[in-house]
C-alpha positions in Angstrom: -20.9 -11.9 4.3 -19.6 -9.3 6.7 -18.5 -7.1 3.9 -21.9 -7.3 2.3 -23.4 -6.1 5.6 -21.0 -3.2 5.7 -22.4 -2.0 2.3 -26.0 -2.2 3.5 -25.3 -0.6 6.9 -23.2 2.3 5.5 -26.2 4.7 5.8 -26.6 3.8 9.5 -23.2 4.6 11.0 -22.5 7.4 13.4 -20.0 9.1 11.1 -22.6 9.7 8.4 -24.1 13.2 9.0 -27.3 14.7 7.6 -26.7 17.1 4.7 -30.2 18.5 4.7 -30.3 22.3 4.2 -34.0 22.7 4.8 -35.2 25.3 7.4 -38.2 23.4 8.7 -38.2 21.0 11.7 -35.5 18.2 11.5 -36.4 14.7 12.4 -34.2 13.1 15.2 -34.0 9.6 16.6 -31.7 7.9 19.0 -28.8 5.9 17.7 -29.6 2.2 18.2 -26.0 1.4 18.6 -26.2 3.3 21.9 -22.9 5.1 21.3 -22.1 7.9 23.8 -22.0 11.5 22.6 -18.5 12.8 23.3 -19.5 16.1 24.8 -22.8 15.5 26.6 -22.2 11.8 27.6 -25.7 11.2 26.4 -26.9 8.6 23.8 -26.0 9.8 20.3 -28.7 10.8 17.9 -29.2 10.5 14.1 -31.0 13.0 12.1 -33.3 13.5 9.0 -32.9 11.2 6.1 -30.8 8.6 8.1 -33.4 8.5 10.9 -36.3 8.0 8.4 -34.4 5.3 6.5 -33.8 3.5 9.8 -37.5 3.9 10.7 -38.5 2.3 7.4 -36.1 -0.6 7.9 -37.3 -1.2 11.4 -41.0 -1.1 10.4 -40.4 -3.7 7.7 -38.5 -6.0 10.0 -41.0 -5.8 12.9 -43.4 -8.7 13.3 -46.9 -8.4 14.7 -47.1 -8.6 18.5 -43.4 -7.8 18.8 -43.8 -4.3 20.2 -45.2 -3.9 23.6 -48.5 -2.0 23.8 -48.8 -2.0 20.0 -49.6 -5.5 18.8 -51.1 -4.1 15.5 -47.7 -2.5 14.5 -45.8 -4.8 12.2 -45.3 -6.0 8.7 -45.7 -9.8 9.1 -43.3 -10.7 6.3 -41.4 -13.3 8.3 -44.2 -15.9 7.6 -43.6 -15.4 3.8 -39.8 -16.1 4.1 -40.5 -19.8 4.7 -42.6 -20.2 1.5 -41.2 -21.2 -1.9 -40.3 -18.1 -3.8 -42.7 -17.4 -6.6 -44.0 -14.3 -8.3 -47.0 -14.4 -5.9 -44.7 -14.3 -2.9 -43.2 -11.1 -4.4 -46.6 -9.6 -4.8 -47.6 -10.4 -1.2 -44.3 -9.0 0.1 -44.9 -5.7 -1.8 -48.4 -5.4 -0.5 -47.4 -6.0 3.1 -44.5 -3.5 2.9 -46.7 -0.9 1.2 -49.4 -1.3 3.8 -47.1 -0.9 6.8 -45.4 2.2 5.3 -48.6 3.9 4.4 -50.1 3.3 7.8 -47.2 4.0 10.1 -44.7 6.2 8.3 -46.5 9.5 7.3 -43.1 11.2 6.5 -42.6 8.9 3.5 -44.2 9.1 0.0 -43.6 5.6 -1.4 -42.8 5.4 -5.1 -41.7 1.8 -5.7 -40.7 -1.4 -4.1 -38.3 -3.7 -6.0 -37.8 -7.3 -4.8 -34.8 -9.3 -6.1 -34.7 -6.9 -9.1 -38.2 -8.2 -10.1 -36.9 -10.1 -13.1 -39.6 -12.8 -13.5 -39.2 -13.0 -17.3 -35.9 -14.7 -16.7 -36.1 -18.1 -15.0 -32.6 -17.7 -13.5 -34.2 -15.6 -10.7 -35.5 -18.8 -9.1 -32.0 -20.3 -9.1 -30.1 -17.1 -8.4 -27.7 -16.5 -5.5 -30.3 -14.7 -3.3 -32.9 -17.4 -3.6 -30.4 -20.2 -3.2 -29.0 -18.5 0.0 -32.5 -18.0 1.4 -32.2 -14.3 1.1 -34.6 -11.7 -0.4 -33.3 -8.2 -1.2 -35.9 -5.5 -1.0 -35.2 -2.0 -2.4 -37.6 0.7 -1.4 -37.7 4.0 -3.3 -39.5 7.0 -1.7 -39.6 10.7 -1.2 -39.4 12.2 2.2 -41.9 15.0 3.0 -40.0 18.3 3.1 -36.7 16.9 1.6 -35.8 17.4 -2.0 -34.8 14.4 -4.1 -35.7 10.8 -4.1 -34.3 8.4 -1.4 -33.9 4.7 -1.3 -33.0 2.0 1.2 -32.2 -1.7 0.8 -33.2 -4.3 3.3 -32.0 -7.9 3.2 -34.6 -10.4 4.5 -33.0 -13.7 5.4 -34.4 -16.7 7.2 -32.2 -18.1 9.9 -33.7 -21.6 10.4 
């Protein structure tokens, strides 16, 4: 399990640096691991693509009324994690994720959302490892405004109760 998390969090480590060569304004965000910058003794920062991927991930995992002073900000997908997984659950998840990204992340042009590989023609999906382990794997494919090339991030949604 820990090794699976390492694969998904590889984009979010401090050692990964932005390779963007664009000349316009770079996006910066604080490192949520709160690591100390070795020279300035300040909180470390992440830049560009890594910061936007983390923002997308945070928006998806935020529930309504979870952020102070912004009760409208959130995706509300946790309520769907306790439902039986059907093709309709997949459609509802996609709509909620698409809505939150279009409303609150203007730096992203969404191209597609893939949930558990969207393989509903094969009935093994409903008895697969992800569903049996109460886990939904969401892959989000998008373009970042001002950055060449498509980007993608993967988020694991897992109920804990």
